[in-house]
C-alpha positions as CSV (number, residue, x, y, z in Angstrom):
1,M,-19.3,23.4,-0.9
2,A,-18.1,26.7,0.5
3,R,-15.0,27.0,2.7
4,R,-15.0,28.6,6.1
5,S,-14.8,32.4,5.8
6,G,-12.6,32.6,8.9
7,A,-9.8,30.6,7.3
8,P,-6.4,32.2,7.2
9,L,-5.6,34.3,4.1
10,S,-2.3,34.7,2.4
11,P,-0.7,38.1,2.4
12,N,-1.7,38.5,-1.3
13,E,-5.3,37.4,-0.6
14,E,-5.5,39.9,2.3
15,K,-4.2,42.6,0.0
16,T,-6.7,41.8,-2.7
17,L,-9.6,41.7,-0.2
18,R,-8.5,45.2,1.2
19,R,-8.3,46.6,-2.4
20,L,-11.7,45.2,-3.3
21,A,-13.1,46.7,-0.1
22,H,-11.7,50.2,-0.8
23,E,-11.7,50.4,-4.6
24,G,-13.9,47.7,-6.0
25,A,-12.9,46.1,-9.3
26,A,-14.2,44.7,-12.5
27,E,-13.8,40.9,-12.9
28,S,-10.9,41.3,-15.3
29,E,-8.8,43.5,-13.0
30,R,-7.8,41.1,-10.3
31,D,-5.5,38.1,-9.9
32,A,-7.6,35.0,-10.6
33,S,-6.1,32.7,-8.0
34,D,-6.7,35.2,-5.1
35,V,-10.2,35.9,-6.3
36,R,-11.1,32.2,-6.6
37,R,-10.1,31.6,-3.0
38,L,-11.9,34.7,-1.7
39,E,-15.0,33.5,-3.6
40,A,-14.6,30.0,-2.1
41,F,-14.5,31.6,1.3
42,E,-17.6,33.5,0.4
43,L,-15.9,36.8,1.2
44,I,-16.6,38.3,-2.3
45,K,-19.2,37.8,-5.0
46,T,-19.7,39.1,-8.5
47,V,-22.5,41.6,-9.1
48,D,-23.0,43.1,-12.6
49,G,-19.5,42.1,-13.6
50,R,-17.8,43.7,-10.5
51,F,-16.5,42.1,-7.4
52,V,-18.2,43.2,-4.2
53,L,-17.7,42.1,-0.6
54,T,-20.3,39.9,1.1
55,K,-21.3,40.6,4.7
56,A,-18.7,38.1,5.8
57,G,-16.1,39.8,3.6
58,R,-16.9,43.2,5.2
59,R,-16.6,41.8,8.7
60,R,-13.3,40.2,7.7
61,V,-11.9,43.5,6.4
62,D,-13.1,45.4,9.4
63,G,-11.4,42.9,11.6
64,L,-8.0,43.0,9.8
65,P,-5.2,44.8,11.6
66,L,-4.2,48.1,10.0
67,A,-1.7,47.6,7.2
68,D,1.2,49.9,6.8
69,D,0.1,53.2,8.3
70,P,1.5,55.9,6.1
71,D,-0.9,58.5,7.6
72,R,0.5,58.1,11.1
73,I,4.1,58.1,9.8
74,A,3.5,61.2,7.6
75,Y,1.1,63.2,9.7
76,G,1.3,61.8,13.3
77,E,-1.6,60.6,15.4
78,D,-3.9,63.4,14.1
79,G,-3.4,62.3,10.6
80,K,-4.1,58.7,11.5
81,A,-7.3,59.7,13.3
82,L,-8.4,61.8,10.3
83,S,-7.7,58.9,7.9
84,Q,-9.7,56.5,10.1
85,L,-12.6,58.9,10.1
86,Y,-12.5,59.2,6.4
87,A,-12.3,55.4,5.9
88,W,-15.2,55.0,8.4
89,S,-17.3,57.5,6.5
90,R,-16.7,55.8,3.2
91,R,-17.8,52.4,4.6
92,N,-20.9,53.9,6.2
93,S,-22.1,56.1,3.4
């Protein structure tokens, strides 16, 4: 039985979900306990030996607050806006 995808995630699970959303990963490249829970919440699945986000996983990532914002710190608000545009274009390409 699958768990509810809106359940709270630990900081490590959230970090793993973010990384999978932006980088993807082979099955052997991620912490097994975090991955098991993300799979139980139906936020990720394995396709051809790689983890990919499900629709629920993508919604979850899109709803997460921004993590550390190095672009804003390093480049000000313009850098932050450029970084968000780049992230948006990667998600929608």
